[in-house]
N, C-alpha and C positions, 0 to 999 in steps of 0.2 A: 382525584386531585393529587398532584405530586407534592414534593416537599416545598416549604416556603423558602424562597431564596431572597435574602436581603443584603444590602451593602452599597458601597460607593465604588465607582470605577467605570471602565468603559468597554471592556472586551470579554468579560466573563460569561456573557449570555443574559437571558431574561432574569429579572429580579424585581422585587418590590423596592420602591424608593422610600426608605424609612423616614418618617417625619415630614414628608413633603406636605405643605399646606397647613401645618400646625402653627398657630400663633405663638410667637415668643415675644414677651414684653421687652421692648427696647429700653435702653437707658433714657432718662428724661432728655428731651430735646433732639433725639436721634431716631433713626430707624433701625431695624434688625434685618440683616441678610445672612443666610447660610446657604452655601452650595451643597446640594445633595447628590449630584451625579455629574460626571463629565465623561464624554466620549469624543471621538475624533470629529463628530458632526454636530454635536449640540451640548449644552449644559443646562441643568435644571436646579432650581433652588427655591427657597421660601423667603418671601419679603413680608415683613410685619411692620405695622404702624400702630401706635396708640391713638386714642381719640384726641383730637386737637394737636397732634404731633406734626412736625414738619416732614415733608418729603424732600430729601436732600439729593435726589437722583440728578444726574446730568445725562444728556443724550448718549446712547450707546452706539458702538460701531457695528452691532449685530441686530438682526430682526429679533423681536420679542413677542411672546404670547403670555399674557397674564390670565390665569384661571382663578377667579376670586373664590375662596373657600370659606371665609368668615368676614363679617362686617359689611359696611356700605360706605360709599363715597362717590366722588365725582372725579373723573380723569380729564384733565385739561391737556390739550395737545395744540400744536400749531395749526391743526386742521379743524379744531372745534372742541366740544366737550361732550361727555356722556356720563350718566349715572351708572354705577356698577354695584352689584350685589352678589351673594353667593350663587354659584352656578354660571355666572357670566364669564365669557372668554373674550379677551380683547387682544387685537394685533396692533403692535406699534412698529413701524418700519425703522430700520437702522437710521440714526441721525436725527429723528424727529424729536424735538423737545417735548417732554411730557412730565406731569406731576399729578399726584393724587391729592385732592383737597376735600374739605367738608367731611372729614372722617369723624363720626360721632360714636363709634363703638370699636372694640378691638378689630383690627383689619389684617387679613393675611391673604396672600396669593401664591400659588405655584407659578413660577416664572421659568419659561423655556426660552433659551437663547440659541439661535442658529445663525452662523456657526457658533461654537462655544464662546462664552464671554471672555473677552480679553481680561486676564488677571492683572490687578494693579501691580506696579513694580515697586 
C-alpha cells in the first residue's frame, strides 16, 4: 500500500475524502451540510440530521446520489417514498422534490452531486 492521501480539491489525483459520511450534530431546527470534495465533474459532501429534525432541502439542479452511513428514515419524493438505512444508496434526479422524514436516530449520508452542486451566492 502506498501513502495515505487526504484532502479536498479536484485535480491532485486519488485521495481519501476525509470525514465523508460522519454525523455532525446540527444546530436545533436545522440540518448540517459540509462539502468534502469538488472537481470539475462532481461534488461530494456529508448531510446530517438529528432525530425529529427538519429536512430543509429544496430541489437541486444536479443529479444526486445519497449513500446512507448512519441512521434510518424515509425519503419522500414526487415519485413515491422509500425507507432508507445504512448501506442504502438512493438516486434523486435533478429537479425532483425530496425530503427525509421519520428520522428517529442520528442520520448521515454521503451525497454525490453531478455535475458539482451549484454553490449558493
